C-alpha positions as CSV (number, residue, x, y, z in Angstrom):
1,M,122.4,130.1,88.7
2,S,118.6,130.6,87.4
3,A,115.6,128.4,90.6
4,S,114.4,125.1,89.4
5,R,111.7,124.8,88.1
6,L,108.8,123.4,91.1
7,S,105.2,122.4,89.8
8,V,102.8,122.4,92.0
9,I,100.0,119.2,91.8
10,I,95.8,120.4,92.9
11,P,94.1,117.3,92.5
12,N,90.5,118.6,92.8
13,W,86.4,117.1,93.4
14,N,83.7,119.8,93.4
15,G,85.8,122.0,95.3
16,V,85.6,125.9,93.6
17,A,83.9,126.4,96.9
18,H,88.0,126.0,98.2
19,L,89.7,127.4,94.6
20,P,89.3,131.3,95.0
21,T,91.9,130.9,98.1
22,C,93.8,128.5,97.3
23,L,95.5,130.0,93.2
24,A,95.4,133.6,94.9
25,A,98.2,132.0,97.5
26,L,100.0,130.5,94.7
27,R,99.4,133.7,92.7
28,A,101.0,135.5,95.3
29,Q,103.9,133.1,95.4
30,T,107.8,134.8,95.5
31,Y,109.5,132.2,94.0
32,P,110.8,132.9,90.6
33,D,109.2,129.9,88.8
34,L,106.7,128.1,89.6
35,E,103.9,125.9,87.1
36,I,100.4,125.4,88.6
37,I,98.4,122.0,87.8
38,V,95.3,121.3,89.1
39,V,93.9,117.9,87.8
40,D,90.5,117.9,87.8
41,N,88.3,114.5,88.8
42,A,85.8,115.0,86.7
43,S,83.8,117.8,89.1
44,S,80.0,119.0,88.7
45,D,80.1,122.6,90.5
46,G,81.7,124.3,88.3
47,S,85.7,124.0,89.3
48,Q,86.5,123.7,85.5
49,A,84.5,127.2,84.2
50,F,86.4,129.0,87.3
51,I,89.5,128.1,86.8
52,C,89.7,128.3,83.0
53,A,88.0,132.3,84.2
54,E,89.7,133.3,86.5
55,F,93.1,131.8,87.1
56,P,94.4,131.4,83.1
57,E,97.6,130.3,84.5
58,V,96.5,127.5,85.8
59,R,96.8,124.4,83.8
60,L,93.9,122.3,83.9
61,I,94.1,119.0,83.3
62,E,89.7,117.6,82.9
63,L,89.3,113.4,83.5
64,P,86.9,112.1,82.7
65,E,85.9,110.5,85.8
66,N,86.9,110.6,89.7
67,R,90.0,108.8,90.2
68,G,90.8,109.5,93.4
69,F,93.5,111.9,95.2
70,T,96.1,109.3,93.7
71,G,94.9,109.1,90.6
72,A,94.5,112.5,90.1
73,C,97.9,113.5,91.4
74,N,99.7,110.4,89.6
75,V,98.4,112.4,86.4
76,G,99.3,116.4,87.2
77,L,103.3,115.0,88.5
78,G,103.3,112.8,85.0
79,A,102.2,115.8,83.2
80,A,104.7,118.4,85.2
81,G,108.1,119.6,84.2
82,G,109.3,120.2,87.3
83,E,112.9,119.5,89.1
84,F,110.5,119.9,92.3
85,L,106.6,118.2,92.2
86,A,104.9,119.0,95.1
87,L,100.9,118.1,95.9
88,L,99.1,120.3,97.4
89,N,95.5,120.2,98.4
90,N,92.7,122.4,97.5
91,D,91.5,123.3,100.9
92,T,94.6,125.1,101.2
93,E,96.4,129.1,101.9
94,A,100.0,128.9,101.0
95,D,101.9,131.9,102.6
96,P,103.7,133.1,99.7
97,R,107.4,131.6,100.6
98,W,106.1,128.4,100.4
99,A,107.5,127.9,97.3
100,E,110.8,129.6,98.3
101,E,111.6,127.9,100.7
102,I,110.5,124.4,99.9
103,A,113.2,124.9,96.7
104,A,116.0,126.2,99.6
105,C,114.8,123.0,101.5
106,F,116.0,121.5,98.9
107,G,119.0,122.5,97.9
108,R,120.5,122.3,101.8
109,H,119.5,118.9,101.5
110,P,120.9,117.2,98.3
111,E,119.6,113.8,100.4
112,A,116.2,114.3,100.8
113,G,113.4,112.9,98.3
114,I,111.0,115.0,99.7
115,V,110.1,118.1,102.5
116,A,107.5,118.5,105.0
117,S,105.6,121.5,104.9
118,K,104.7,123.2,108.5
119,M,100.7,122.9,108.3
120,L,98.6,124.9,110.5
121,L,94.8,125.2,110.6
122,F,93.0,127.9,108.6
123,D,90.8,128.9,110.9
124,R,92.8,129.2,114.5
125,R,96.2,129.9,112.4
126,D,98.4,128.8,115.9
127,V,97.4,125.6,116.2
128,F,99.1,122.3,114.4
129,H,97.8,119.9,111.5
130,T,101.4,118.3,111.0
131,A,104.7,119.3,111.7
132,G,106.1,116.1,109.5
133,D,104.5,112.8,110.2
134,F,105.8,109.9,112.5
135,Y,105.4,106.3,111.8
136,T,105.5,104.2,115.1
137,I,107.3,100.6,115.6
138,D,104.3,99.4,115.7
139,G,102.6,100.2,112.2
140,K,100.8,103.3,112.6
141,A,101.6,106.8,111.2
142,G,100.0,110.2,112.5
143,N,100.4,114.3,112.2
144,R,103.8,115.3,114.4
145,G,102.4,118.0,116.7
146,V,98.8,118.0,115.8
147,W,96.2,119.9,117.8
148,Q,98.8,121.3,119.5
149,R,99.3,125.5,119.6
150,D,102.4,126.6,117.9
151,E,104.2,127.8,120.2
152,G,107.9,127.3,118.9
153,Q,108.2,123.5,119.1
154,Y,108.3,122.4,115.8
155,E,110.9,125.0,114.5
156,R,113.8,122.9,113.9
157,E,114.9,121.9,110.0
158,E,115.2,118.0,111.2
159,Y,114.2,114.9,109.6
160,V,110.9,112.7,109.5
161,F,109.4,110.1,108.7
162,S,106.9,111.4,105.7
163,A,105.3,114.3,104.7
164,C,101.2,115.0,104.7
165,G,100.1,114.9,100.9
166,G,97.8,117.7,102.0
167,A,101.2,119.6,101.0
168,A,104.4,117.6,100.0
169,A,107.2,117.8,98.1
170,Y,109.3,115.3,96.4
171,R,112.6,115.6,94.5
172,R,111.8,114.3,90.6
173,A,114.9,111.9,90.5
174,M,113.4,110.1,93.9
175,L,109.9,109.7,92.3
176,D,112.1,108.4,89.1
177,Q,113.9,105.9,91.4
178,I,110.4,104.5,93.2
179,G,107.6,105.5,91.3
180,L,104.8,107.4,92.1
181,L,101.8,106.9,94.3
182,D,100.2,104.0,94.7
183,D,96.9,103.9,92.9
184,D,95.2,101.2,94.4
185,F,95.4,103.1,97.4
186,F,92.8,106.3,96.1
187,F,92.9,108.4,99.3
188,S,94.7,108.1,102.5
189,M,97.7,106.3,103.8
190,E,99.8,106.7,100.5
191,D,101.4,109.6,101.2
192,V,103.1,107.2,103.7
193,D,103.4,104.1,101.7
194,L,105.7,106.9,99.6
195,A,108.2,107.7,102.5
196,W,108.3,103.7,103.3
197,R,109.0,103.4,99.6
198,A,111.8,106.2,100.3
199,N,113.3,106.1,103.1
200,L,114.0,102.7,102.2
201,A,115.9,103.5,99.6
202,D,117.9,105.6,101.6
203,W,116.3,109.2,100.7
204,R,115.1,111.7,103.5
205,C,112.4,113.3,104.7
206,V,113.0,116.5,106.1
207,Y,110.2,118.8,107.9
208,A,111.1,122.9,106.1
209,P,109.0,125.0,109.0
210,K,109.3,128.2,107.0
211,A,106.9,126.6,104.2
212,V,103.6,127.3,105.8
213,V,100.9,126.1,104.2
214,Y,97.0,126.8,106.0
215,H,94.7,124.0,105.9
216,K,90.6,123.2,106.1
217,L,91.3,120.6,107.8
218,S,88.8,117.6,106.6
219,A,87.3,120.2,103.6
220,T,87.1,117.3,100.9
221,G,87.3,114.2,103.2
222,G,86.7,112.7,106.3
223,G,84.2,110.4,108.2
224,A,83.0,106.9,107.3
225,T,84.8,107.2,103.9
226,A,87.9,108.2,105.6
227,S,88.1,105.4,108.2
228,F,87.5,102.5,105.4
229,Y,90.1,103.9,103.3
230,D,92.7,104.5,106.8
231,G,91.7,101.4,107.6
232,R,92.3,98.9,104.8
233,N,95.3,101.5,104.0
234,A,97.5,101.2,106.3
235,L,97.6,97.5,106.8
236,W,99.1,97.4,102.8
237,V,101.4,99.9,103.9
238,I,103.3,97.3,106.6
239,A,102.4,94.4,104.2
240,K,104.6,96.1,101.4
241,N,106.8,98.1,103.7
242,Y,108.4,96.4,106.9
243,P,110.9,94.8,106.5
244,A,111.2,91.3,107.4
245,S,114.1,91.5,109.7
246,L,112.2,94.3,111.5
247,W,108.8,92.6,111.4
248,R,110.7,89.1,113.6
249,K,111.9,91.5,116.4
250,H,108.2,93.5,116.4
251,W,105.5,91.5,115.1
252,R,104.0,91.0,118.5
253,R,103.1,94.7,118.6
254,I,102.5,95.0,115.1
255,L,99.3,92.6,115.6
256,A,98.5,94.0,118.9
257,A,97.8,97.8,117.4
258,Q,95.7,96.5,114.7
259,W,93.6,94.2,117.7
260,Q,93.1,97.4,119.1
261,I,92.1,99.4,116.2
262,A,89.8,96.7,115.5
263,W,88.3,96.3,118.8
264,Q,88.0,100.1,119.4
265,A,85.6,99.7,116.2
266,L,84.0,96.8,117.5
267,R,82.6,98.7,120.6
268,A,81.9,101.7,119.0
269,W,79.7,99.6,116.3
270,R,76.8,102.3,116.0
271,G,79.3,104.9,114.5
272,A,79.1,104.9,110.9
273,A,82.8,105.3,111.0
274,A,83.5,102.7,113.1
275,R,81.5,100.0,111.3
276,A,83.4,101.6,108.4
277,K,86.9,101.0,109.3
278,L,86.3,97.5,110.2
279,R,85.0,96.6,106.5
280,G,88.6,99.2,105.5
281,M,89.8,96.5,107.8
282,I,88.7,92.8,105.8
283,A,88.8,94.5,103.1
284,G,92.8,95.1,103.8
285,I,93.6,91.5,104.6
286,L,91.6,90.4,101.1
287,G,93.6,92.3,99.1
288,L,96.5,91.4,100.8
289,P,97.9,88.7,98.3
290,R,97.7,91.7,96.1
291,A,99.9,93.9,98.1
292,L,102.2,91.6,99.0
293,K,103.6,90.9,95.6
294,K,104.5,94.8,95.5
295,R,106.4,94.0,98.0
296,R,109.5,91.8,96.6
297,A,110.0,94.7,94.0
298,I,110.5,96.9,97.1
299,Q,112.6,95.2,99.2
300,A,114.4,94.3,96.7
301,G,115.5,98.6,96.5
302,R,116.2,98.5,100.4
303,R,119.2,100.4,100.3
304,I,119.1,101.3,104.4
305,S,120.3,99.2,107.7
306,D,117.7,98.1,109.9
307,S,119.3,100.5,112.5
308,A,118.7,103.9,110.8
309,L,115.3,102.8,109.6
310,E,114.3,102.4,113.1
311,A,116.0,105.8,114.3
312,L,113.5,107.2,112.0
313,L,110.0,105.2,113.8
314,S,108.9,106.3,116.9
315,D,108.5,103.6,119.8
316,S,105.7,105.2,121.0
317,P,103.5,108.7,119.1
318,P,105.4,111.9,119.9
């Protein structure tokens, strides 16, 4: 039986400094049927010419303007031909067997719509960025194992809530059912939102510990920009996805968690990131009507019971 095609989509915006490492690692993959797509967000640093000259096997899609992480990824997902579709940050280096392990994990788990990679820091390769992402009952997302030294504690293939969008793989059949990333998010939390929709539709996310990626954490994002989108998009994730039955059970914890985030930002008001977080939360509240319109279709497609969903949520950060 021939291997199923795996398409790798790399959003890029002025990332020419990172592309040699990222694309050379993909050129060295052991998987036999790999499609590489770079979607460029109108870079001005020569990324396009570099790709054409040095990596002619890569399919380059040039956008006329910066459509953000979500916009670029959705263009790439729509253009890709694979049965499996992976998103990969341009500031990463994939282990040579990464793609092979992703495809193998999908093969072992027909219930899996998402596969999460084992992401380690690029410059400290024994320290975790994430071993799959978690989502807590009170409405907060995070990276499992972040900053921990890799001592074998995350070597089990297991269900997690979500995959970090910096190295997340999706089954085409699932995306055909639940849709692509939410373009309104632009940047940040779009992977968690997609995982919510997947879990509600009774797909699973499986963490694959042998699918290893090294990440230059925050090389292409962070600071005040990330704080704004984190504050805004976290509210939209809750508004769109958190089921009414669980909301009635846990609403006090959810509101308390959001108040704690706002209070911490208020206390750090002099910092640009804190002010951006508050602006993001205000923008999130103002955008709730639009998010709630999307909620109707998402909840109508729910196929998972409360008990099964709560089993995927964490009571507190692990």
